[in-house]
C-alpha positions as CSV (number, residue, x, y, z in Angstrom):
1,X,-16.4,15.9,-22.0
2,X,-20.0,14.9,-22.3
3,X,-20.8,11.6,-21.1
4,X,-23.9,9.3,-21.1
5,X,-24.5,6.1,-20.0
6,X,-24.8,3.7,-22.8
7,X,-28.4,2.3,-23.1
8,X,-27.3,-0.9,-24.9
9,X,-26.0,-2.6,-21.8
10,X,-27.3,-5.6,-19.9
11,X,-27.4,-3.9,-16.7
12,X,-27.4,-0.2,-15.2
13,X,-25.1,0.2,-12.4
14,X,-25.4,3.2,-10.0
15,X,-22.7,5.5,-10.1
16,X,-23.3,7.8,-7.1
17,X,-19.8,9.1,-5.8
18,X,-21.6,9.6,-2.5
19,X,-23.0,6.2,-2.3
20,X,-19.9,4.6,-3.5
21,X,-18.0,6.4,-0.6
22,X,-20.4,5.3,1.9
23,X,-20.4,1.5,0.5
24,X,-16.6,1.1,1.7
25,X,-15.6,-2.4,0.6
26,X,-12.5,-2.5,2.8
27,X,-14.2,-1.6,6.3
28,X,-17.1,-3.0,7.9
29,X,-19.2,-0.5,10.1
30,X,-18.5,-0.4,13.6
31,X,-20.7,-2.4,15.5
32,X,-21.4,-3.9,18.8
33,X,-21.9,-8.1,18.5
34,X,-24.3,-9.0,21.1
35,X,-23.4,-12.3,23.2
36,X,-24.8,-15.2,22.3
37,X,-26.1,-16.0,26.0
38,X,-26.5,-13.6,28.6
39,X,-23.8,-14.0,31.3
40,X,-24.0,-13.5,35.1
41,X,-21.0,-11.9,37.1
42,X,-19.6,-14.0,39.9
43,X,-19.4,-11.0,42.1
44,X,-20.5,-7.3,42.5
45,X,-17.2,-6.1,41.2
46,X,-17.6,-8.2,38.0
47,X,-21.2,-7.1,37.7
48,X,-20.1,-3.4,37.8
49,X,-17.2,-3.9,35.5
50,X,-19.4,-5.6,32.8
51,X,-22.3,-2.8,33.2
52,X,-19.6,-0.2,32.6
53,X,-18.3,-2.2,29.4
54,X,-22.0,-2.5,28.3
55,X,-22.6,1.2,28.7
56,X,-19.5,2.2,27.0
57,X,-20.4,0.1,24.1
58,X,-24.0,1.2,23.8
59,X,-22.6,5.0,23.5
60,X,-19.9,3.7,20.9
61,X,-23.1,2.1,19.0
62,X,-24.9,5.4,19.0
63,X,-22.3,7.4,17.4
64,X,-22.1,7.9,13.7
65,X,-19.6,5.6,12.4
66,X,-16.8,6.7,10.3
67,X,-13.4,5.7,9.3
68,X,-10.3,6.4,11.3
69,X,-8.1,9.4,10.7
70,X,-10.3,10.7,7.8
71,X,-10.3,14.0,9.9
72,X,-7.4,16.2,10.2
73,X,-6.7,15.2,13.6
74,X,-4.5,12.4,14.9
75,X,-5.9,9.6,16.9
76,X,-5.9,9.9,20.8
77,X,-3.0,7.5,22.0
78,X,-2.4,7.1,25.8
79,X,1.5,7.4,26.8
80,X,2.5,3.7,25.9
81,X,4.8,1.5,28.1
82,X,7.3,-0.7,26.3
83,X,10.1,-2.6,27.9
84,X,13.5,-1.6,26.8
85,X,16.3,-3.9,26.7
86,X,17.2,-3.4,30.3
87,X,13.8,-4.6,31.2
88,X,12.4,-1.3,32.5
89,X,9.1,0.3,31.3
90,X,9.5,3.7,29.4
91,X,7.0,6.0,28.2
92,X,6.7,7.7,25.0
93,X,4.2,10.3,23.8
94,X,2.5,10.1,20.2
95,X,3.0,12.8,17.6
96,X,-0.1,15.0,16.8
97,X,-0.2,16.0,13.1
98,X,3.7,15.6,13.0
99,X,4.0,18.3,15.9
100,X,5.3,17.2,19.2
101,X,6.2,20.7,20.8
102,X,9.7,19.2,21.4
103,X,12.5,21.7,22.3
104,X,15.9,21.3,20.6
105,X,17.3,20.7,23.9
106,X,17.9,16.9,23.9
107,X,17.8,16.6,27.8
108,X,13.8,17.7,27.7
109,X,11.5,15.3,28.8
110,X,9.9,14.7,25.8
111,X,13.2,14.1,23.8
112,X,14.1,11.6,26.4
113,X,10.9,10.0,25.8
114,X,11.1,9.8,21.9
115,X,14.7,8.5,22.3
116,X,13.2,5.6,24.4
117,X,10.4,5.0,22.1
118,X,12.9,5.0,18.9
119,X,14.9,2.4,20.6
120,X,11.6,0.1,21.5
121,X,9.4,0.8,18.8
122,X,10.6,-2.2,16.6
123,X,10.0,-4.9,19.1
124,X,10.0,-7.3,16.3
125,X,13.3,-6.8,15.4
126,X,15.3,-6.5,18.9
127,X,18.9,-8.1,18.4
128,X,19.7,-11.6,19.6
129,X,21.5,-12.4,22.7
130,X,24.6,-13.3,21.0
131,X,24.9,-10.0,19.2
132,X,23.9,-11.8,15.9
133,X,21.2,-10.6,13.6
134,X,17.7,-12.0,14.3
135,X,16.4,-14.3,11.6
136,X,12.7,-13.1,10.5
137,X,10.8,-11.3,13.3
138,X,12.7,-11.5,16.7
139,X,10.3,-12.9,19.5
140,X,10.4,-12.3,23.3
141,X,10.2,-15.0,25.9
142,X,6.4,-15.8,25.1
143,X,7.5,-16.7,21.5
144,X,5.3,-17.5,18.5
145,X,2.0,-19.4,18.7
146,X,2.1,-23.2,17.8
147,X,-0.2,-25.6,17.0
148,X,-0.7,-26.8,20.4
149,X,-1.4,-23.3,21.9
150,X,-4.0,-22.6,19.5
151,X,-6.4,-25.3,21.0
152,X,-6.6,-23.6,24.4
153,X,-6.0,-19.7,23.4
154,X,-8.4,-19.6,20.6
155,X,-12.0,-20.5,20.3
156,X,-14.2,-20.2,17.3
157,X,-17.9,-19.2,17.3
158,X,-19.6,-21.3,15.0
159,X,-22.7,-19.5,15.0
160,X,-21.4,-16.3,13.9
161,X,-18.2,-17.6,12.2
162,X,-15.8,-15.8,14.1
163,X,-12.7,-16.6,16.4
164,X,-11.6,-15.2,19.6
165,X,-8.0,-15.2,20.2
166,X,-6.0,-14.4,23.3
167,X,-2.5,-13.5,23.1
168,X,0.1,-12.8,25.8
169,X,2.5,-9.9,25.3
170,X,5.3,-10.7,23.0
171,X,3.6,-13.6,21.2
172,X,3.3,-13.6,17.5
173,X,1.0,-15.2,14.8
174,X,2.4,-15.4,11.5
175,X,-0.1,-16.5,8.8
176,X,-1.4,-16.8,5.4
177,X,-4.6,-15.9,4.0
178,X,-7.1,-12.6,4.6
179,X,-9.3,-11.5,7.4
180,X,-11.1,-8.8,9.5
181,X,-9.2,-8.0,12.6
182,X,-10.8,-6.2,15.8
183,X,-8.8,-5.5,19.0
184,X,-11.0,-6.1,21.7
185,X,-8.7,-5.8,24.6
186,X,-5.2,-4.4,24.9
187,X,-3.0,-3.7,21.9
188,X,-1.5,-5.5,19.0
189,X,0.9,-4.6,16.2
190,X,0.8,-5.2,12.3
191,X,3.8,-4.2,10.1
192,X,4.4,-1.3,12.3
193,X,0.9,-0.1,12.8
194,X,-0.5,-0.3,16.3
195,X,-4.2,-1.4,16.9
196,X,-5.8,-0.8,20.0
197,X,-9.3,-1.7,21.6
198,X,-12.0,0.7,20.6
199,X,-10.5,1.3,17.2
200,X,-12.2,0.2,13.9
201,X,-11.7,-3.1,12.3
202,X,-9.0,-3.5,10.0
203,X,-8.6,-5.8,7.0
204,X,-5.3,-8.1,7.0
205,X,-4.0,-9.5,3.6
206,X,-1.3,-11.8,3.6
207,X,-1.4,-13.6,0.1
208,X,1.2,-16.1,-1.0
209,X,2.7,-13.4,-3.7
210,X,4.1,-11.5,-0.7
211,X,5.8,-12.0,2.8
212,X,3.3,-13.2,5.3
213,X,1.9,-10.8,7.8
214,X,2.8,-11.3,11.7
215,X,0.4,-10.1,14.4
216,X,2.3,-9.4,17.6
217,X,0.6,-8.6,21.0
218,X,1.7,-5.7,22.8
219,X,-0.4,-5.7,26.0
220,X,-2.7,-3.1,27.5
221,X,-1.8,0.4,28.2
222,X,-5.4,2.0,28.1
223,X,-5.0,2.9,31.7
224,X,-1.8,2.8,33.7
225,X,-3.4,3.0,37.0
226,X,-5.5,-0.1,36.5
227,X,-4.2,-2.8,38.8
228,X,-4.0,-6.5,37.9
229,X,-7.3,-7.6,39.0
230,X,-9.4,-4.8,37.4
231,X,-7.4,-5.8,34.2
232,X,-7.9,-9.4,34.5
233,X,-11.6,-8.8,35.1
234,X,-12.3,-6.4,32.1
235,X,-10.6,-8.9,29.7
236,X,-12.7,-11.9,30.9
237,X,-15.8,-9.8,30.6
238,X,-14.6,-9.1,27.1
239,X,-14.3,-12.7,26.0
240,X,-17.9,-13.4,27.7
241,X,-19.5,-11.0,25.5
242,X,-18.3,-12.6,22.2
243,X,-18.4,-16.4,23.3
244,X,-21.2,-18.5,24.5
245,X,-20.8,-20.6,27.6
246,X,-19.2,-23.8,26.5
247,X,-16.2,-22.3,24.2
248,X,-15.4,-19.7,26.5
249,X,-14.6,-22.0,29.4
250,X,-11.1,-22.9,28.5
251,X,-10.4,-19.5,27.1
252,X,-10.9,-17.8,30.2
253,X,-8.1,-19.4,31.9
254,X,-5.7,-17.9,29.6
255,X,-6.8,-14.4,30.1
256,X,-4.9,-12.1,32.4
257,X,-4.5,-8.5,32.8
258,X,-1.8,-7.9,30.3
259,X,-3.4,-10.3,27.6
260,X,-4.6,-9.2,24.1
261,X,-8.0,-10.4,23.1
262,X,-8.7,-10.0,19.4
263,X,-11.5,-11.1,17.1
264,X,-11.0,-12.4,13.7
265,X,-13.7,-12.7,11.0
266,X,-13.7,-13.7,7.6
267,X,-12.9,-11.2,4.9
268,X,-15.3,-11.0,2.0
269,X,-14.9,-7.7,-0.2
270,X,-15.4,-7.0,-3.9
271,X,-11.6,-7.0,-4.3
272,X,-11.2,-10.6,-2.9
273,X,-14.4,-12.0,-4.8
274,X,-13.1,-10.5,-8.0
275,X,-9.7,-11.9,-7.9
276,X,-10.9,-15.4,-6.6
277,X,-13.1,-15.4,-9.6
278,X,-10.5,-15.6,-12.1
279,X,-8.9,-19.2,-12.2
280,X,-5.7,-18.1,-12.4
281,X,-5.8,-16.3,-9.0
282,X,-8.0,-18.9,-7.0
283,X,-5.5,-19.7,-4.8
284,X,-4.0,-16.3,-4.4
285,X,-4.8,-16.2,-0.7
286,X,-3.9,-19.7,0.0
287,X,-0.5,-21.5,1.1
288,X,2.4,-20.9,-1.1
289,X,4.7,-23.5,-2.7
290,X,7.4,-22.7,-0.2
291,X,4.8,-23.0,2.6
292,X,3.8,-26.6,1.4
293,X,7.4,-27.6,0.9
294,X,8.2,-26.7,4.6
295,X,5.2,-27.9,5.8
296,X,5.0,-24.9,7.9
297,X,1.1,-24.6,7.7
298,X,-1.1,-25.5,10.7
299,X,-4.1,-26.8,9.3
300,X,-6.2,-28.0,12.4
301,X,-6.4,-24.9,14.3
302,X,-9.9,-22.4,15.4
303,X,-8.5,-20.0,13.0
304,X,-8.4,-21.9,9.8
305,X,-12.3,-21.4,9.6
306,X,-12.0,-17.6,9.3
307,X,-9.3,-17.7,6.4
308,X,-6.3,-17.6,8.4
309,X,-3.8,-20.2,8.1
310,X,-1.1,-20.1,10.8
311,X,2.6,-20.7,10.1
312,X,4.8,-22.6,12.5
313,X,8.0,-20.6,11.9
314,X,8.1,-17.1,11.1
315,X,11.5,-17.5,9.3
316,X,9.7,-16.3,6.1
317,X,8.3,-13.2,7.9
318,X,9.9,-9.8,7.8
319,X,13.6,-9.9,8.3
320,X,14.8,-6.9,10.0
321,X,18.5,-6.3,10.0
322,X,20.3,-3.9,12.5
323,X,20.6,-1.2,9.9
324,X,16.7,-1.5,8.9
325,X,15.9,-1.0,12.7
326,X,18.4,1.8,13.0
327,X,17.0,3.6,9.8
328,X,13.6,3.4,11.2
329,X,14.4,4.9,14.5
330,X,16.5,7.9,12.8
331,X,13.5,8.7,10.8
332,X,10.9,8.4,13.5
333,X,12.8,10.6,15.6
334,X,13.4,13.0,12.6
335,X,9.6,13.3,12.1
336,X,9.3,14.2,15.8
337,X,11.8,16.8,16.1
338,X,10.6,19.0,12.9
339,X,13.4,21.4,13.6
340,X,13.6,22.4,9.9
341,X,10.4,21.7,8.5
342,X,8.8,18.2,7.6
343,X,11.4,15.4,6.5
344,X,11.7,14.8,2.9
345,X,12.6,11.0,2.8
346,X,13.6,9.3,-0.5
347,X,13.9,5.6,-0.6
348,X,16.1,4.1,-3.3
349,X,18.0,1.1,-4.1
350,X,18.3,-1.9,-6.8
351,X,15.4,-4.2,-7.5
352,X,14.2,-7.0,-5.0
353,X,15.9,-5.4,-1.9
354,X,12.7,-4.6,0.0
355,X,11.8,-0.9,-0.9
356,X,8.3,-1.3,-1.0
357,X,8.0,-3.1,2.2
358,X,10.2,-0.6,4.1
359,X,8.1,2.2,3.0
360,X,4.8,0.5,4.2
361,X,6.7,-0.3,7.4
362,X,7.8,3.5,7.8
363,X,4.1,4.7,6.7
364,X,2.4,2.5,9.1
365,X,4.7,3.6,12.1
366,X,4.2,7.3,11.3
367,X,0.8,6.8,11.3
368,X,0.6,5.9,14.8
369,X,1.5,9.3,15.6
370,X,0.6,11.5,12.9
371,X,-2.6,12.2,11.1
372,X,-1.4,11.8,7.5
373,X,2.0,10.9,5.4
374,X,2.5,12.1,2.2
375,X,3.6,9.8,-0.5
376,X,5.3,10.6,-4.0
377,X,5.3,7.7,-6.2
378,X,8.5,7.6,-8.9
379,X,8.2,4.2,-9.5
380,X,6.4,3.3,-12.7
381,X,6.7,-0.6,-12.6
382,X,6.0,-1.5,-8.9
383,X,3.3,1.4,-7.8
384,X,2.1,1.2,-4.5
385,X,-1.2,3.0,-4.4
386,X,-2.2,3.2,-8.2
387,X,-2.1,1.0,-11.3
388,X,1.4,0.7,-13.0
389,X,2.5,3.5,-15.3
390,X,1.3,6.0,-13.3
391,X,3.2,8.7,-11.1
392,X,1.3,10.0,-8.2
393,X,1.1,12.2,-4.9
394,X,-1.2,11.0,-2.2
395,X,-2.1,11.6,1.1
396,X,-2.3,8.6,3.3
397,X,-4.3,8.5,6.4
398,X,-5.0,4.5,6.8
399,X,-2.5,2.0,7.4
400,X,-1.2,-0.2,4.3
401,X,-1.7,-3.8,5.7
402,X,-1.4,-5.8,2.6
403,X,0.3,-5.9,-0.7
404,X,-0.3,-3.0,-3.2
405,X,-3.1,-4.6,-5.0
406,X,-5.1,-4.6,-1.9
407,X,-5.1,-1.0,-1.2
408,X,-5.4,0.7,-4.7
409,X,-7.1,4.0,-4.4
410,X,-7.5,7.6,-6.1
411,X,-4.5,9.8,-5.4
412,X,-4.6,13.2,-4.8
413,X,-2.7,14.3,-7.9
414,X,-1.6,11.7,-10.7
415,X,0.3,11.7,-14.2
416,X,-0.2,9.0,-16.6
417,X,3.1,8.2,-18.0
418,X,1.7,4.7,-19.8
419,X,4.8,2.8,-19.3
420,X,6.3,0.3,-16.9
421,X,9.8,2.1,-17.1
422,X,10.9,5.5,-18.4
423,X,13.8,4.6,-20.7
424,X,12.1,5.9,-23.7
425,X,11.6,9.7,-22.4
426,X,13.4,10.5,-19.6
427,X,12.7,14.4,-19.9
428,X,9.1,13.8,-19.8
429,X,9.5,11.5,-17.0
430,X,11.7,14.2,-14.8
431,X,8.9,16.8,-15.9
432,X,6.1,14.7,-14.6
433,X,7.7,14.3,-11.2
434,X,8.7,17.8,-11.0
435,X,4.9,19.0,-11.6
436,X,3.7,16.8,-8.8
437,X,6.5,17.8,-6.4
438,X,5.2,21.3,-6.7
439,X,1.8,20.3,-5.5
440,X,3.5,19.2,-2.0
441,X,2.2,21.6,0.7
442,X,4.8,20.5,3.2
443,X,2.2,20.1,6.0
444,X,3.4,16.5,6.8
445,X,6.2,14.2,6.2
446,X,6.7,12.8,2.5
447,X,8.1,9.6,1.4
448,X,9.4,9.5,-2.3
449,X,9.7,6.1,-3.8
450,X,11.9,5.5,-6.5
451,X,12.8,2.8,-9.5
452,X,15.0,0.0,-9.0
453,X,16.9,1.3,-11.9
454,X,20.1,2.3,-10.3
455,X,22.9,2.0,-13.0
456,X,23.6,4.2,-16.0
457,X,21.0,6.5,-16.7
458,X,18.9,5.3,-13.7
459,X,21.8,6.5,-11.6
460,X,21.5,10.0,-13.2
461,X,17.9,10.2,-12.5
462,X,18.6,9.5,-8.9
463,X,20.9,12.2,-8.6
464,X,18.5,14.6,-10.2
465,X,15.6,13.8,-7.7
466,X,17.6,14.2,-4.8
467,X,18.8,17.9,-6.0
468,X,15.6,18.6,-7.2
469,X,13.5,17.4,-4.1
470,X,16.0,19.1,-1.6
471,X,15.8,15.7,0.5
472,X,16.5,15.6,4.2
473,X,17.0,11.8,4.4
474,X,18.2,9.3,1.8
475,X,17.5,5.7,2.5
476,X,19.8,3.4,0.3
477,X,19.0,-0.4,0.2
478,X,21.2,-2.9,-0.8
479,X,22.3,-6.6,-0.4
480,X,25.3,-8.6,-0.3
481,X,28.8,-7.4,-0.3
482,X,28.7,-6.2,-3.8
483,X,28.0,-2.5,-4.7
484,X,25.0,-2.4,-6.9
485,X,25.3,1.5,-6.8
486,X,27.6,4.2,-5.4
487,X,26.7,5.2,-1.8
488,X,24.7,8.4,-2.3
489,X,26.2,10.6,0.4
490,X,26.2,14.4,0.3
491,X,30.0,14.2,-0.6
492,X,29.8,11.6,-3.3
493,X,26.6,13.6,-5.0
494,X,28.7,16.8,-5.4
495,X,30.7,15.0,-8.1
496,X,28.0,12.9,-9.8
497,X,26.4,14.1,-12.9
498,X,22.7,13.8,-13.3
499,X,20.6,13.8,-16.5
500,X,19.5,17.3,-16.2
501,X,22.0,18.6,-13.6
502,X,25.7,18.7,-13.3
503,X,28.0,19.7,-10.5
504,X,27.9,22.2,-8.8
505,X,24.2,21.3,-8.4
506,X,20.9,23.5,-7.9
507,X,19.4,23.2,-4.6
508,X,15.9,24.1,-5.7
509,X,13.3,23.6,-8.5
510,X,13.7,26.3,-11.3
511,X,17.4,27.4,-10.7
512,X,19.9,27.1,-13.5
513,X,21.6,23.7,-13.6
514,X,24.7,25.5,-13.8
515,X,24.4,27.7,-10.9
516,X,26.8,27.5,-8.1
517,X,24.4,27.0,-5.3
518,X,25.5,24.5,-2.5
519,X,23.5,21.5,-2.2
520,X,21.3,21.0,0.8
521,X,22.9,18.5,3.3
522,X,20.9,15.3,4.0
523,X,21.4,12.4,6.2
524,X,22.3,9.2,4.3
525,X,20.8,6.1,5.9
526,X,22.3,2.7,4.3
527,X,20.1,-0.3,4.8
528,X,21.4,-4.0,4.3
529,X,18.8,-6.2,3.1
530,X,19.5,-9.8,4.7
531,X,16.3,-11.8,3.8
532,X,16.6,-14.8,1.7
533,X,16.5,-14.0,-1.8
534,X,17.2,-10.5,-1.6
535,X,18.5,-9.0,-5.0
536,X,17.0,-11.8,-6.8
537,X,13.7,-11.7,-8.8
538,X,10.7,-13.7,-7.5
539,X,10.4,-17.0,-9.3
540,X,7.2,-18.7,-7.6
541,X,3.8,-18.1,-8.8
542,X,2.3,-14.6,-8.3
543,X,5.8,-13.1,-7.5
544,X,7.3,-12.1,-10.9
545,X,7.3,-8.5,-11.8
546,X,4.8,-8.7,-14.5
547,X,2.3,-10.5,-12.3
548,X,2.6,-8.2,-9.7
549,X,1.7,-5.5,-12.2
550,X,-1.5,-7.3,-13.4
551,X,-2.3,-7.8,-9.8
552,X,-2.3,-4.2,-9.3
553,X,-4.4,-3.4,-12.3
554,X,-6.8,-6.2,-11.4
555,X,-7.2,-4.5,-8.0
556,X,-8.0,-1.4,-9.6
557,X,-10.6,-2.7,-12.0
558,X,-12.3,-4.5,-9.0
559,X,-14.0,-1.2,-8.3
560,X,-16.0,-1.8,-11.0
561,X,-17.9,-4.4,-9.0
562,X,-20.8,-3.6,-7.2
563,X,-20.0,-2.9,-3.6
564,X,-22.6,-5.0,-2.1
565,X,-22.7,-8.9,-2.1
566,X,-23.7,-10.5,-5.6
567,X,-22.1,-12.4,-8.2
568,X,-18.9,-11.2,-10.3
569,X,-19.6,-9.2,-13.2
570,X,-17.3,-10.0,-16.4
571,X,-15.9,-7.2,-18.5
572,X,-18.7,-7.8,-21.2
573,X,-21.4,-7.4,-18.6
574,X,-20.4,-3.9,-17.3
575,X,-22.3,-1.0,-18.7
576,X,-19.9,1.6,-20.6
577,X,-20.1,5.5,-20.7
578,X,-20.4,6.8,-24.1
579,X,-18.2,9.8,-25.3
580,X,-18.3,11.8,-28.3
581,X,-15.0,11.6,-30.6
582,X,-15.2,15.3,-30.7
583,X,-15.1,15.8,-26.9
584,X,-11.7,14.4,-26.4
585,X,-8.3,14.2,-28.0
586,X,-6.5,10.7,-28.4
587,X,-3.0,10.0,-28.3
588,X,-0.1,7.2,-27.8
589,X,2.5,7.7,-25.2
590,X,4.9,4.6,-25.9
591,X,5.5,4.6,-29.6
592,X,4.5,6.2,-32.7
593,X,1.4,5.0,-34.7
594,X,0.0,5.9,-37.8
595,X,-3.0,8.3,-37.7
596,X,-5.2,5.8,-39.5
597,X,-4.2,3.0,-37.2
598,X,-4.8,4.6,-34.0
599,X,-8.3,3.6,-33.3
600,X,-7.5,-0.1,-34.0
601,X,-4.6,0.3,-31.4
602,X,-6.8,1.9,-29.0
603,X,-9.8,-0.4,-29.1
604,X,-10.0,-2.8,-26.1
605,X,-6.9,-1.3,-24.5
606,X,-6.3,0.7,-21.0
607,X,-6.3,4.2,-21.3
608,X,-5.4,7.2,-19.0
609,X,-8.5,9.6,-18.5
610,X,-6.5,13.0,-18.6
611,X,-7.5,16.8,-18.4
612,X,-5.5,19.0,-20.8
613,X,-5.5,22.7,-19.9
614,X,-6.9,23.7,-23.3
615,X,-10.3,23.2,-24.7
616,X,-10.7,20.5,-27.3
617,X,-13.0,21.0,-29.9
618,X,-13.2,18.7,-33.0
619,X,-15.2,18.7,-36.1
620,X,-16.9,15.4,-36.0
621,X,-14.0,13.1,-36.4
622,X,-11.6,12.0,-33.6
623,X,-9.3,14.6,-32.6
624,X,-5.3,13.0,-32.4
625,X,-2.5,14.7,-30.3
626,X,1.1,14.9,-32.2
627,X,2.9,15.2,-29.0
628,X,2.4,13.7,-25.5
629,X,1.5,16.1,-22.8
630,X,2.3,16.2,-19.3
631,X,-1.2,16.8,-17.7
632,X,-3.1,15.5,-14.7
633,X,-4.8,12.2,-14.8
634,X,-8.0,11.2,-12.9
635,X,-7.9,7.6,-13.3
636,X,-7.8,4.9,-15.8
637,X,-10.5,3.4,-18.2
638,X,-10.9,0.5,-20.6
639,X,-11.7,1.7,-24.3
640,X,-14.1,-1.2,-24.7
641,X,-15.3,-0.1,-28.2
642,X,-15.3,2.5,-31.0
643,X,-18.6,3.4,-33.0
644,X,-17.4,5.1,-36.1
645,X,-20.9,5.2,-37.4
646,X,-22.2,7.6,-34.4
647,X,-18.7,8.9,-33.5
648,X,-18.6,7.4,-30.0
649,X,-16.1,5.9,-27.6
650,X,-17.3,3.5,-25.3
651,X,-15.5,3.5,-21.8
652,X,-15.4,1.3,-18.7
653,X,-14.0,3.0,-15.7
654,X,-14.7,3.4,-11.8
655,X,-14.1,7.3,-12.0
656,X,-17.3,8.9,-10.9
657,X,-19.4,10.8,-13.7
658,X,-18.9,14.2,-12.1
659,X,-15.2,13.7,-12.3
660,X,-15.4,12.1,-15.8
661,X,-16.8,15.2,-17.1
662,X,-13.8,17.2,-16.8
663,X,-11.8,14.7,-19.1
664,X,-10.8,15.9,-22.6
665,X,-7.9,13.5,-23.2
666,X,-7.6,9.8,-23.7
667,X,-3.7,8.6,-23.5
668,X,-2.8,5.1,-24.8
669,X,0.2,3.7,-23.2
670,X,2.4,0.4,-23.0
671,X,0.4,-1.1,-19.8
672,X,-1.6,-3.9,-21.3
673,X,-4.7,-5.2,-19.7
674,X,-4.4,-8.7,-18.2
675,X,-5.0,-11.6,-20.3
676,X,-7.3,-13.1,-17.7
677,X,-10.1,-10.5,-18.3
678,X,-10.6,-11.6,-21.8
679,X,-9.9,-15.5,-21.6
680,X,-12.0,-15.9,-18.2
681,X,-15.4,-14.3,-19.3
682,X,-18.2,-16.5,-18.5
683,X,-21.2,-16.7,-20.4
684,X,-20.0,-16.3,-24.0
685,X,-21.4,-18.3,-26.8
686,X,-18.8,-18.6,-29.8
687,X,-15.7,-16.5,-30.5
688,X,-14.7,-14.7,-27.3
689,X,-14.6,-10.6,-27.8
690,X,-11.2,-9.0,-28.5
691,X,-9.7,-12.4,-28.8
692,X,-8.3,-14.3,-32.1
693,X,-6.1,-17.4,-33.0
694,X,-5.4,-16.1,-36.3
695,X,-2.7,-13.7,-35.7
696,X,0.8,-13.8,-36.8
697,X,3.8,-11.6,-35.6
698,X,5.7,-12.0,-38.7
699,X,3.6,-9.4,-40.7
700,X,4.9,-5.9,-41.0
701,X,3.7,-3.8,-38.1
702,X,2.7,-6.6,-35.8
703,X,5.0,-5.6,-33.1
704,X,5.4,-2.3,-31.5
705,X,8.0,0.1,-32.9
706,X,9.8,1.7,-29.8
707,X,11.2,5.3,-30.6
708,X,14.0,6.2,-27.7
709,X,13.9,10.0,-27.2
710,X,17.1,11.3,-26.7
711,X,18.6,8.4,-25.2
712,X,22.3,7.5,-26.4
713,X,24.5,5.3,-24.7
714,X,27.5,7.0,-23.3
715,X,29.9,4.9,-25.2
716,X,28.2,5.6,-28.7
717,X,28.1,9.2,-28.3
718,X,29.8,10.8,-31.2
719,X,31.5,14.6,-30.9
720,X,32.2,17.0,-33.8
721,X,35.9,16.6,-34.9
722,X,36.5,20.3,-33.5
723,X,35.2,19.7,-30.0
724,X,37.5,20.2,-27.3
């Protein structure tokens, strides 16, 4: 479609996609921070070591900065040493692009290494000494950091507003807030992802809407041949580079060869500024009501000035049951073997059982060893990488170190379904995810996220997806002793009916549903969720399902803000694109609307920017669709206004103009814009745009008319009298 920037806007913003890509709002450029004051080494060995570190830092600073894993190459990770349950040190080797060259022989050296790693990778979930399940992240002897410990293992540099923290192997830091973490020496782990010295800084988001993040120290493995003295001198030299003389005195006494030295800095991005500018979300990254009730926050530590509030207890952090840990081990080993193609992992279970957290943990762990992980989003309500109402296929190359609203991105392929559930049109839902599945190249492991609808028609959809996608592993989460859904083992699946399939099931796409092809066997991994509140909907602030959907949508719309520092612009101050009526077709996905009312319904609404396979050519007036198509979507936008006199739509979207020119279809769905966008618009005199107090739901047509396409309850199905 033809797009032009509207001249009637208070500001003009650059929409160069290359510029937006360079101004990455999540990551700071790699840089070397000079010390506050020059330090002299106490001896020749120390001076030589500091000279080597400075030389390495200078070389790194002169290199072109870039984001990790944007190239099709896995990071170089040394053989890691981890203590197993017997206290011995074992090595494991990383995956590279999902391939390790392992032989099927289970006695090979690589197989033994991977087996050792699978048993020790989940250090935060080791079993308790008495054999009981560990509550929260299980800790080794060093334990979690407490309020007293922070006063001699952390020091804040007030001049640069940053904090240097020294952690011993096995120590954990559970926190609320947000920060930018840089590993200066050693290794740390956050939600399964290992961050090592020399890597880029990573943003950590631990809001009150989700389970708090935990940083776990893993020690140093950069050079296995380095002795204790060399390691201690190198770690101390690192501390000297980032702290002045007085603050570092107390900290140096805590540094050892196995210590981890991390740098925490305040995190200020367009996303955080935009969310915190809304009064309803101003306390999103502060303590939750449960934190205040339990009095678990430590408010007087050197970390508080950087936006991090440590918690005294990790009972609220990630709880990993034995089945949770065993499933992760099995999946990691499966991705290393690759005997029969890349694993196809489907994760299912009822609502509020931890599917999203399990997916993030699994993705982060796999990214330690492979360059990328594919992710097929089949959950319309609680999406991970896109706003709600979208189905997508994405290639993930960066760790997910926060809730979904903190890493909204543009997927490789997306379809706009337009609703937070698929109950009104099951066939269009299945056709949409099947079209995305056909685009999977099978070069990397893929994780398929499903909805929490596991009863009735929802169970039938699950059965269809397992058959359509020829999965290799089914991870089924549950809670308590009650059965929310039958165990989806291969034997059980052979007797279940799907929405589009029935036994005997087809084994691949495109085969006749009535064919007698045998179902491909797969591994069924049951996971029991044992955390407090499993299976129950969140009742605290920011934890309800509708609030989580709004957060994802606000996270996507935050891309409209300028990547640089500056004031937050409300929606009425953003300059829209103007699109001719004749250049695009307009359709409604979730209900039936009279043609003369469609423009009224679409005004000030969220629309999917889609690409039809055929050319749209109108004759001056709006082009309306009679049916909802299944077509690619490049992003979402806000239809800010309709100019009937000039025949123009005014659209606000973060999609680049070069991509927007391919759009020839606007789809209006049932996903509404957050009310905060309209209620909290500063600088408006008189009546606020798009808001009215004179509205009555009692008027005919004031509500939406839902049409359920082909959805009949099994108990209400009527058969002909002559049916057998």
